[in-house]
C-alpha positions as CSV (number, residue, x, y, z in Angstrom):
1,X,59.3,56.4,130.7
2,X,59.5,55.2,134.0
3,X,62.7,57.2,134.5
4,X,61.0,60.2,133.4
5,X,58.0,59.8,135.3
6,X,60.0,59.0,138.8
7,X,61.9,62.3,137.8
8,X,58.8,64.1,137.4
9,X,57.1,63.2,140.8
10,X,60.5,63.9,142.5
11,X,60.2,67.7,141.0
12,X,56.7,67.8,142.1
13,X,57.7,66.7,145.6
14,X,60.2,69.3,145.8
15,X,58.3,72.2,144.4
16,X,55.4,71.1,147.0
17,X,58.2,71.2,149.8
18,X,59.3,74.7,148.9
19,X,55.6,75.7,149.1
20,X,54.8,74.0,152.3
21,X,57.8,75.7,153.8
22,X,57.3,79.3,152.3
23,X,56.3,81.7,155.2
24,X,52.6,83.2,155.2
25,X,52.8,86.5,153.5
26,X,56.0,85.7,151.3
27,X,56.9,88.9,149.6
28,X,56.3,88.4,145.7
29,X,58.2,91.4,144.9
30,X,61.4,91.0,143.0
31,X,64.9,91.8,143.7
32,X,64.6,94.3,140.9
33,X,61.4,96.0,142.0
34,X,62.6,96.5,145.6
35,X,65.6,97.8,144.3
36,X,63.9,100.5,141.8
37,X,65.3,98.5,139.0
38,X,69.0,98.6,139.9
39,X,69.9,95.0,140.4
40,X,68.3,91.7,139.3
41,X,67.8,88.4,141.5
42,X,69.7,85.1,141.4
43,X,68.1,82.4,140.3
44,X,67.6,81.4,143.6
45,X,64.9,84.1,143.4
46,X,62.9,82.2,140.6
47,X,63.1,78.8,142.5
48,X,61.2,80.8,145.4
49,X,58.9,83.0,143.7
50,X,57.8,80.0,141.3
51,X,56.0,78.0,144.3
52,X,55.4,81.4,145.9
53,X,52.9,82.4,143.2
54,X,51.4,78.9,143.3
55,X,50.8,79.4,146.9
56,X,49.3,82.9,146.6
57,X,47.1,81.6,144.0
58,X,46.7,77.8,144.2
59,X,43.7,77.7,141.9
60,X,45.3,80.0,139.1
61,X,48.8,79.2,139.0
62,X,51.0,76.1,138.6
63,X,54.5,76.0,139.1
64,X,56.5,73.2,137.5
65,X,59.9,72.0,136.1
66,X,60.2,71.4,132.6
67,X,64.0,70.2,132.2
68,X,67.2,70.3,133.9
69,X,70.4,72.2,133.1
70,X,73.7,70.5,132.2
71,X,74.9,71.6,135.5
72,X,72.2,70.2,137.2
73,X,69.8,73.2,138.0
74,X,65.9,73.0,137.6
75,X,64.2,74.7,134.4
76,X,60.9,76.3,136.0
77,X,57.9,77.6,134.3
78,X,54.5,78.9,135.4
79,X,51.1,78.2,133.8
80,X,48.5,80.8,135.0
81,X,45.1,80.9,134.2
82,X,41.7,82.5,135.8
83,X,39.5,79.5,135.4
84,X,42.3,77.0,136.6
85,X,42.9,75.9,133.1
86,X,46.8,75.0,133.9
87,X,47.6,72.1,131.5
88,X,47.9,71.7,128.0
89,X,45.5,69.0,127.5
90,X,42.9,71.2,129.3
91,X,43.6,74.1,127.4
92,X,43.5,72.3,124.4
93,X,40.0,70.9,124.9
94,X,38.8,74.2,126.3
95,X,39.7,76.1,122.9
96,X,41.7,78.6,124.7
97,X,44.8,80.6,123.2
98,X,47.9,79.5,124.9
99,X,50.7,82.4,125.3
100,X,54.1,81.0,126.0
101,X,56.6,84.1,127.1
102,X,60.4,83.4,128.2
103,X,62.7,85.9,129.4
104,X,66.6,85.2,129.8
105,X,67.5,82.8,126.6
106,X,70.5,85.4,126.8
107,X,70.6,85.3,130.5
108,X,72.6,88.8,130.3
109,X,69.5,90.4,128.8
110,X,67.2,90.0,131.9
111,X,64.5,92.3,131.2
112,X,62.0,89.6,131.0
113,X,62.3,88.1,134.2
114,X,61.7,91.1,136.2
115,X,59.1,92.3,133.9
116,X,57.4,89.0,133.5
117,X,57.0,88.5,137.3
118,X,55.8,92.0,137.9
119,X,53.1,91.5,135.0
120,X,51.8,88.4,136.1
121,X,51.6,89.7,139.7
122,X,49.4,92.4,138.4
123,X,47.3,90.5,136.1
124,X,46.6,87.9,138.7
125,X,45.6,90.6,141.2
126,X,43.4,92.2,138.6
127,X,45.3,95.8,138.8
128,X,46.1,95.3,135.0
129,X,45.0,93.4,131.7
130,X,42.3,91.8,134.7
131,X,40.1,89.9,132.2
132,X,43.3,88.4,130.2
133,X,43.9,85.3,132.1
134,X,40.3,84.5,131.8
135,X,40.5,83.9,128.1
136,X,44.1,83.0,127.6
137,X,46.4,80.9,129.5
138,X,50.0,82.2,130.1
139,X,52.7,79.9,130.3
140,X,55.9,81.9,131.8
141,X,59.6,80.8,131.5
142,X,61.4,83.6,133.8
143,X,64.8,82.3,132.6
144,X,65.8,79.7,129.7
145,X,69.5,79.7,129.9
146,X,69.9,78.9,133.8
147,X,73.7,78.2,134.0
148,X,74.0,81.3,132.0
149,X,72.0,83.5,134.3
150,X,74.2,82.2,137.3
151,X,77.9,83.1,135.3
152,X,76.8,86.6,136.9
153,X,79.2,89.4,136.5
154,X,79.2,93.5,136.6
155,X,80.5,93.4,133.2
156,X,78.9,90.6,131.3
157,X,77.4,93.0,128.9
158,X,79.9,96.2,128.6
159,X,77.4,97.8,126.0
160,X,74.4,97.5,128.3
161,X,73.1,99.9,130.9
162,X,72.1,97.9,134.0
163,X,71.3,96.1,135.7
164,X,74.3,96.4,138.2
165,X,75.2,92.6,137.6
166,X,73.6,90.2,135.3
167,X,74.0,86.6,133.9
168,X,76.0,85.4,130.5
169,X,74.9,85.0,126.9
170,X,75.3,81.6,126.3
171,X,74.9,78.5,128.4
172,X,77.6,76.5,130.3
173,X,78.2,74.4,127.1
174,X,79.1,77.6,125.4
175,X,75.9,77.4,123.2
176,X,73.7,80.0,122.1
177,X,70.2,79.0,122.6
178,X,69.0,81.3,119.7
179,X,70.9,79.4,117.1
180,X,69.5,76.0,118.3
181,X,65.9,76.0,117.4
182,X,66.5,73.3,114.8
183,X,69.6,71.7,115.6
184,X,68.5,71.6,119.0
185,X,71.9,70.3,120.4
186,X,71.5,71.8,123.9
187,X,69.4,70.1,126.6
188,X,68.0,73.4,127.6
189,X,66.6,73.6,124.0
190,X,65.6,70.3,123.8
191,X,63.5,71.0,127.2
192,X,62.2,74.0,125.6
193,X,60.8,71.9,122.0
194,X,58.9,69.3,124.5
195,X,57.4,72.2,126.5
196,X,56.4,73.9,123.2
197,X,55.0,70.7,121.7
198,X,52.9,70.2,124.7
199,X,51.5,73.5,125.1
200,X,51.5,74.5,121.3
201,X,51.2,78.3,122.2
202,X,49.7,80.1,119.5
203,X,51.7,82.9,120.4
204,X,55.6,82.6,121.6
205,X,57.4,85.6,122.9
206,X,61.1,85.8,123.3
207,X,62.1,88.7,125.4
208,X,65.9,90.2,124.5
209,X,67.8,93.3,124.8
210,X,69.5,94.1,121.4
211,X,72.9,95.4,121.0
212,X,74.2,97.9,118.5
213,X,74.6,101.4,117.9
214,X,73.2,104.2,120.0
215,X,69.6,106.1,119.2
216,X,66.6,107.3,120.5
217,X,64.3,104.2,119.9
218,X,63.8,102.1,122.7
219,X,62.3,98.9,121.6
220,X,62.2,96.9,118.2
221,X,59.4,94.1,117.6
222,X,60.2,91.5,114.8
223,X,56.5,89.5,114.4
224,X,57.0,86.4,112.2
225,X,55.3,85.5,110.0
226,X,54.5,88.9,108.5
227,X,57.0,88.9,105.4
228,X,56.7,85.4,104.2
229,X,54.2,82.7,105.4
230,X,50.7,81.2,104.6
231,X,48.5,83.9,104.3
232,X,45.8,83.4,107.1
233,X,48.6,83.2,109.8
234,X,50.4,86.1,108.3
235,X,47.6,88.4,108.0
236,X,47.7,87.9,111.8
237,X,51.2,88.7,112.1
238,X,51.0,91.7,110.4
239,X,47.9,93.1,112.4
240,X,49.4,92.0,116.0
241,X,52.6,94.0,115.0
242,X,50.7,97.1,113.9
243,X,48.7,97.0,116.9
244,X,51.9,96.3,119.5
245,X,53.7,99.1,117.3
246,X,50.6,101.7,118.4
247,X,50.5,100.5,121.6
248,X,54.0,100.9,122.3
249,X,54.1,104.7,121.1
250,X,50.6,105.3,122.9
251,X,52.7,104.3,126.3
252,X,55.4,106.9,125.4
253,X,57.9,104.3,123.5
254,X,59.7,104.8,120.3
255,X,59.7,101.5,118.9
256,X,60.5,100.0,115.2
257,X,59.2,96.9,113.3
258,X,62.7,95.6,112.2
259,X,65.8,94.7,114.0
260,X,68.0,97.7,114.0
261,X,71.1,96.5,112.9
262,X,72.9,98.5,110.2
263,X,73.9,96.7,106.9
264,X,77.3,97.9,107.4
265,X,78.1,97.2,111.1
266,X,79.1,100.7,113.1
267,X,78.1,103.0,109.9
268,X,74.5,104.8,110.4
269,X,74.6,105.8,107.0
270,X,73.9,102.3,105.3
271,X,70.7,102.3,107.0
272,X,68.7,98.9,107.9
273,X,67.2,96.0,105.9
274,X,64.0,94.1,107.0
275,X,64.4,90.5,106.7
276,X,63.1,86.7,107.1
277,X,65.6,85.4,109.0
278,X,66.6,81.4,109.1
279,X,64.8,79.1,111.7
280,X,67.4,78.8,114.2
281,X,66.1,81.9,115.5
282,X,62.9,82.1,118.0
283,X,60.4,84.0,116.3
284,X,61.2,82.5,112.7
285,X,61.1,78.9,114.0
286,X,57.9,79.2,115.7
287,X,56.4,80.8,112.6
288,X,57.7,77.5,110.4
289,X,55.2,75.8,112.6
290,X,52.3,77.9,111.7
291,X,52.3,79.8,114.9
292,X,52.9,83.5,115.9
293,X,56.2,84.4,117.1
294,X,57.6,88.1,118.6
295,X,61.1,88.9,119.3
296,X,60.8,91.8,121.6
297,X,64.1,93.8,121.9
298,X,64.5,96.5,124.1
299,X,67.5,98.7,123.4
300,X,70.5,98.2,125.6
301,X,71.9,101.8,126.1
302,X,68.3,102.7,127.9
303,X,68.5,102.2,131.6
304,X,67.3,99.1,133.2
305,X,64.5,100.9,134.9
306,X,63.5,102.1,131.3
307,X,63.9,98.7,129.7
308,X,61.9,96.9,132.3
309,X,58.9,99.2,132.0
310,X,59.0,98.6,128.5
311,X,59.0,95.3,128.5
312,X,56.4,95.1,131.3
313,X,54.0,97.2,128.8
314,X,54.7,94.9,126.0
315,X,53.8,91.9,128.2
316,X,50.7,93.5,129.2
317,X,49.8,94.7,125.7
318,X,50.2,91.1,124.3
319,X,48.0,89.5,126.9
320,X,45.2,91.6,126.3
321,X,45.5,91.1,122.5
322,X,45.7,87.7,122.9
323,X,42.6,87.4,125.0
324,X,40.8,89.8,122.4
325,X,41.9,87.9,119.2
326,X,43.6,84.9,120.3
327,X,40.6,82.8,118.8
328,X,40.9,84.4,115.6
329,X,44.6,83.6,115.7
330,X,43.9,80.2,116.5
331,X,41.5,79.9,113.5
332,X,44.3,81.2,111.2
333,X,46.6,78.9,112.5
334,X,44.4,75.9,112.0
335,X,43.7,77.2,108.1
336,X,47.6,77.5,107.8
337,X,47.9,74.0,109.0
338,X,45.6,73.1,106.3
339,X,47.4,74.8,103.8
340,X,50.6,73.5,104.8
341,X,49.5,69.9,104.6
342,X,48.4,70.3,100.8
343,X,51.9,71.6,99.7
344,X,53.1,68.9,98.0
345,X,54.4,69.9,94.4
346,X,54.5,73.4,95.3
347,X,57.4,75.9,94.8
348,X,58.9,76.7,98.2
349,X,61.1,79.4,99.4
350,X,63.6,78.2,101.3
351,X,65.3,81.6,102.0
352,X,64.7,85.1,101.0
353,X,66.7,88.0,99.7
354,X,66.3,91.9,99.7
355,X,64.8,93.2,96.6
356,X,66.9,96.4,95.1
357,X,64.0,98.6,96.3
358,X,65.0,100.9,98.9
359,X,62.9,103.7,100.7
360,X,64.3,106.8,102.9
361,X,63.4,106.6,106.6
362,X,63.4,109.2,109.3
363,X,65.2,107.2,112.4
364,X,65.5,109.0,115.7
365,X,69.5,108.8,116.2
366,X,72.1,111.0,117.8
367,X,74.6,113.5,116.4
368,X,77.6,111.1,115.3
369,X,80.9,111.2,113.6
370,X,83.0,108.7,111.9
371,X,86.6,109.2,112.7
372,X,89.9,107.4,112.3
373,X,91.0,105.4,115.1
374,X,94.5,105.5,116.9
375,X,93.6,102.3,118.4
376,X,92.3,100.0,115.9
377,X,93.3,102.0,112.7
378,X,89.6,101.5,111.4
379,X,87.0,104.2,111.1
380,X,85.2,104.6,114.5
381,X,81.3,106.1,115.3
382,X,81.6,108.6,118.2
383,X,78.0,109.2,119.3
384,X,76.9,112.3,121.3
385,X,74.0,111.1,123.1
386,X,73.1,114.5,124.5
387,X,72.5,115.7,120.8
388,X,69.2,113.8,119.4
389,X,69.6,114.0,115.6
390,X,67.2,112.9,112.9
391,X,68.8,110.4,110.4
392,X,67.6,110.4,106.7
393,X,68.7,106.6,106.0
394,X,67.7,103.9,103.8
395,X,65.6,101.1,104.6
396,X,65.5,97.9,102.2
397,X,61.9,96.8,102.9
398,X,61.1,94.2,100.4
399,X,62.1,90.9,100.3
400,X,61.7,88.1,97.5
401,X,62.5,84.2,97.5
402,X,66.0,83.3,96.9
403,X,66.6,79.8,97.1
404,X,63.6,77.7,96.1
405,X,62.7,74.2,95.7
406,X,59.5,72.1,94.4
407,X,58.4,70.0,97.6
408,X,58.1,66.4,96.9
409,X,54.7,65.0,96.1
410,X,54.9,62.3,98.6
411,X,57.4,62.9,100.9
412,X,60.9,62.1,102.2
413,X,62.7,58.7,102.9
414,X,65.4,58.2,105.4
415,X,67.3,55.1,104.5
416,X,67.7,52.7,108.2
417,X,71.4,53.8,108.4
418,X,70.2,57.1,109.3
419,X,67.3,56.4,110.7
420,X,68.1,57.0,114.3
421,X,69.6,60.1,114.4
422,X,66.8,61.9,112.1
423,X,64.0,60.1,114.1
424,X,65.3,61.8,117.1
425,X,65.4,65.1,116.0
426,X,61.8,64.8,113.9
427,X,60.4,63.8,117.4
428,X,61.7,66.8,119.0
429,X,60.0,69.0,116.6
430,X,56.4,67.1,116.7
431,X,57.1,65.8,113.1
432,X,55.1,63.4,111.6
433,X,57.1,60.1,110.5
434,X,56.5,56.5,110.1
435,X,59.3,53.6,110.2
436,X,58.6,51.0,107.0
437,X,58.3,47.3,108.0
438,X,59.4,46.1,105.0
439,X,62.1,47.0,102.3
440,X,61.5,47.6,98.6
441,X,64.0,47.0,95.6
442,X,64.6,49.5,93.1
443,X,62.2,51.9,94.4
444,X,61.6,54.9,92.1
445,X,63.0,58.1,94.0
446,X,64.7,61.5,93.8
447,X,68.3,61.7,94.9
448,X,70.6,64.9,95.6
449,X,73.8,63.8,94.4
450,X,76.3,66.9,95.7
451,X,78.1,68.6,92.7
452,X,80.3,70.4,95.3
453,X,80.3,70.1,99.2
454,X,82.6,71.3,101.6
455,X,82.3,72.1,105.3
456,X,83.1,75.9,106.7
457,X,86.4,76.9,107.3
458,X,85.8,77.1,111.1
459,X,83.0,75.9,113.3
460,X,79.8,78.0,114.5
461,X,77.7,77.0,117.6
462,X,79.9,73.7,118.0
463,X,79.3,72.3,114.8
464,X,81.2,72.5,111.1
465,X,78.8,74.2,108.9
466,X,78.3,72.3,105.7
467,X,77.3,73.3,102.3
468,X,76.2,71.3,99.3
469,X,75.6,72.3,95.7
470,X,73.4,70.3,93.5
471,X,70.0,69.4,92.4
472,X,67.1,66.4,92.9
473,X,67.0,63.7,90.0
474,X,65.3,60.7,89.3
475,X,66.7,57.2,90.4
476,X,66.1,53.8,91.5
477,X,67.3,52.8,95.0
478,X,67.1,49.8,97.3
479,X,65.1,50.8,100.5
480,X,65.4,48.5,103.7
481,X,63.1,47.8,106.3
482,X,63.4,50.4,108.8
483,X,63.4,53.4,106.9
484,X,61.5,56.3,108.0
485,X,58.9,58.0,105.9
486,X,58.1,61.3,106.2
487,X,54.8,62.7,104.4
488,X,54.6,66.3,103.0
489,X,51.1,66.1,103.7
490,X,51.2,67.6,107.3
491,X,51.0,70.8,109.3
492,X,54.8,70.9,110.0
493,X,55.8,70.3,106.1
494,X,57.7,73.6,106.0
495,X,59.9,72.3,109.1
496,X,60.4,69.2,107.7
497,X,61.7,70.7,104.5
498,X,64.1,73.0,106.9
499,X,65.5,70.0,108.3
500,X,65.7,67.7,105.0
501,X,66.2,70.3,102.3
502,X,70.1,69.9,102.0
503,X,70.2,73.4,100.7
504,X,68.6,75.0,103.6
505,X,70.8,77.4,105.9
506,X,69.1,75.3,108.9
507,X,69.1,71.6,107.4
508,X,70.4,68.9,109.3
509,X,73.3,68.7,106.6
510,X,74.1,72.6,106.9
511,X,74.8,71.7,110.3
512,X,77.1,68.9,109.5
513,X,75.3,66.0,110.6
514,X,75.2,64.2,107.3
515,X,79.0,65.1,106.7
516,X,80.4,61.4,106.3
517,X,78.0,61.2,103.2
518,X,80.5,63.6,101.2
519,X,84.0,62.3,102.3
520,X,85.4,60.0,99.6
521,X,86.5,56.7,101.3
522,X,87.8,54.5,98.7
523,X,90.5,54.9,96.2
524,X,92.0,53.5,93.0
525,X,96.0,53.4,93.0
526,X,97.4,55.5,90.2
527,X,99.3,52.6,88.5
528,X,95.9,50.7,88.4
529,X,94.0,53.7,87.2
530,X,96.6,53.9,84.3
531,X,96.1,50.2,83.4
532,X,92.1,50.9,83.5
533,X,92.3,54.0,81.9
534,X,94.0,52.3,78.9
535,X,91.7,49.4,78.7
536,X,88.8,51.9,78.6
537,X,90.0,54.0,76.0
538,X,90.7,51.2,73.4
539,X,87.4,49.8,74.5
540,X,85.3,52.9,74.2
541,X,85.7,55.1,71.2
542,X,83.0,57.7,72.5
543,X,84.6,57.6,75.8
544,X,88.1,58.5,74.2
545,X,86.9,61.2,72.3
546,X,84.8,62.7,75.3
547,X,88.4,62.4,77.2
548,X,90.2,64.2,74.1
549,X,87.6,67.2,74.6
550,X,88.3,67.4,78.5
551,X,92.0,67.7,77.5
552,X,91.2,70.9,75.5
553,X,90.5,72.5,79.0
554,X,94.2,73.5,80.1
555,X,93.6,73.1,83.9
556,X,92.2,69.6,83.3
557,X,94.9,68.6,81.3
558,X,97.6,69.7,83.6
559,X,95.8,67.8,86.7
560,X,97.0,64.3,86.7
561,X,94.5,63.4,89.5
562,X,91.5,64.9,87.8
563,X,92.6,62.8,84.5
564,X,92.8,59.5,86.0
565,X,89.4,60.3,88.2
566,X,87.8,61.0,84.6
567,X,88.3,57.3,84.4
568,X,87.5,55.8,87.9
569,X,84.3,57.5,88.1
570,X,83.2,55.7,84.9
571,X,84.7,52.2,86.4
572,X,82.3,49.9,88.3
573,X,84.6,50.2,91.3
574,X,83.3,53.8,91.8
575,X,81.7,54.4,94.9
576,X,78.2,55.4,94.0
577,X,77.1,56.5,97.3
578,X,80.3,59.1,97.3
579,X,78.3,63.0,97.5
580,X,75.0,60.9,97.8
581,X,72.9,62.6,100.5
582,X,71.3,59.7,102.4
583,X,67.7,61.1,102.3
584,X,65.3,60.6,99.5
585,X,62.3,61.8,98.0
586,X,59.2,60.2,96.9
587,X,56.1,60.9,94.7
588,X,54.2,58.6,96.8
589,X,53.8,57.2,100.2
590,X,55.2,53.7,100.0
591,X,52.9,51.0,101.6
C-alpha cells in the first residue's frame, strides 16, 4: 500500500512539474487538428496535452496517471466536470453519471484520441454540448495501448486510409487488450479494470476503427446490453442505440447497429449476423456488470478526416445523452444490480447463438465481383468503390440461449489450494468474496467432473485455451480453512459465473488456469493392473457382467489400455481428483 502511495505521489509531482513548465497560452490543438487530420501525434503529445488541459481549466479538469505500461510509459487520463467533481468518491456522493471513453485500445485505430481531445476542448469552451459537463463527469483515456501506440509506422494498418503513420494493434507483450477483459493478463488491462472499478461509469465507450470489406456505411455501433441482459438496463441500452443511430444519420452518416463482418469472410452475399459476444470484449464485459457499453467502429476505408469527424460527432452525442438521461441510466443499473443479486437457482445463459430467423436488408455497398485469384488460388472479391450498389443481403437478426446453466443457490467455494490466484482475479473485477476461517469435513457441495477435457491445438492470446465437457453433481468434499466463498447474491453475479462456470468461453477454465486439474498424474503399471483386474473379476460378479457388456463394443475390446483402465478407475488407488474442477458450488452460504 505504501509503495502504491509513493508511486502515486511521484506521478502527481511529475504532472505538476509539467504544468508549471507549460508556457502561457500553450496550444491545445492536436497534431491531427493542425494537419487537417492527415497526421496523428506521438504519445508525447498526450503527455503534453493532459496537464495542459488541467492548467487551462484547473477547476474543471484533472490530469492523472492510472498505470504504467510494461515499457514504463505512463497511462494518462483526464477527468472533466463543470462543477469540479473530479474524483470518483465525489461523483458518487453527488449521484452524477460518469462516462468513461477510451481511444487506442488498438493503437493503430486512433480516431478516438484525436476526436476526443477536440470534443473535450469544445465542451470545456462551451461551443458544443455546453451543458453536458454540468451534469455528467467525463473520464477520457486518450490511448489505452500506449506501448503499441509508440510502435509507429506507415503500414501498420494496410487496410486503413490514414493517418499517415499510426501505432500497432497489440501491446509490447503482443497481447490484444480487447480480448483481455476477463483473463486480465496485461498490465494495461489490470490498470483499466482498477480504473473502471474506482469510477464505475454508467457508460463505457470504446472507440475503434473496423476492418473488413468496402462499403458506403461509415460507422457501426454495438451497444450492450440490447439483445440480452436484465430488463431495466437492456431497455436503456436499446433506447441509447436507437437514438445514437438517429443522431448519426442526422449528421450525414450511414450508421449500422451491428458489427459489419460477413458470415463468410470476404463474401458479401452471405450477409451479417447480430450477436451477443463473449465477455472478453469491452462492451460485453461492461454489460455483464449491469452497465452500458458502446463499441464504436468507424469504417477503415473512409479517410482520416472523415473518421475523426464522425467519431467526434459520436462523442458529443453520447455526452449530450448522458447529461439528459444519465440519472435514468443509473436508476436502471441499480435495478439491474438488485435483480442480479437474486438470481440464485435461476437458469442463466452463458452463450447465445443465432436462431434460424433471417431477414433481407438493404445495405449500401459497392459493385463487386468474385473471381479466381492467380495468387492464392481462392476466390477473391474485387470492389469498385466508384460505383455504389445496393446489396439485398441476409441478416440473422435474432439470438437465443445456447449454453445454459442453473446458477448455484448459495455460491461458489474455491479450495485453499487455488484461493490465491482466484482471489486476485475476483479482486480485479470487483467481485465480492470472503475467506473461510474454519474448514468443514464432508461438506455437501456440487462438483464438476469433466467427461472430456483437452487443450486447443494452438495458443490464443498467449494462453492454451481449454475445453471441459461435463456437468455438476452432488458430492461430499472436505473444505480446508482458507477457502474462498463467492456468494451468488451480489450485483456482479453474472461476471462471477463467467469466471467460475467452466463451460463459459471466458471462464478461468477456458483460459487454461486450471489445466493441471485435468492432467493424469498417477498410473498403475500394466502387470499390476492385470493382477488387480483378475482379483476384482473373481470377487465381484456384477463387475464381471459389466465388463463383459463393455467387451461387446469392438473399439473398447481392441484397446488394452481402456480395458485395464476399466478396473483401475474402480480401484481405491484411482485419483479421485483427476478431472475434478477445483471449484465447488453450494446451496447455502458457509458459516
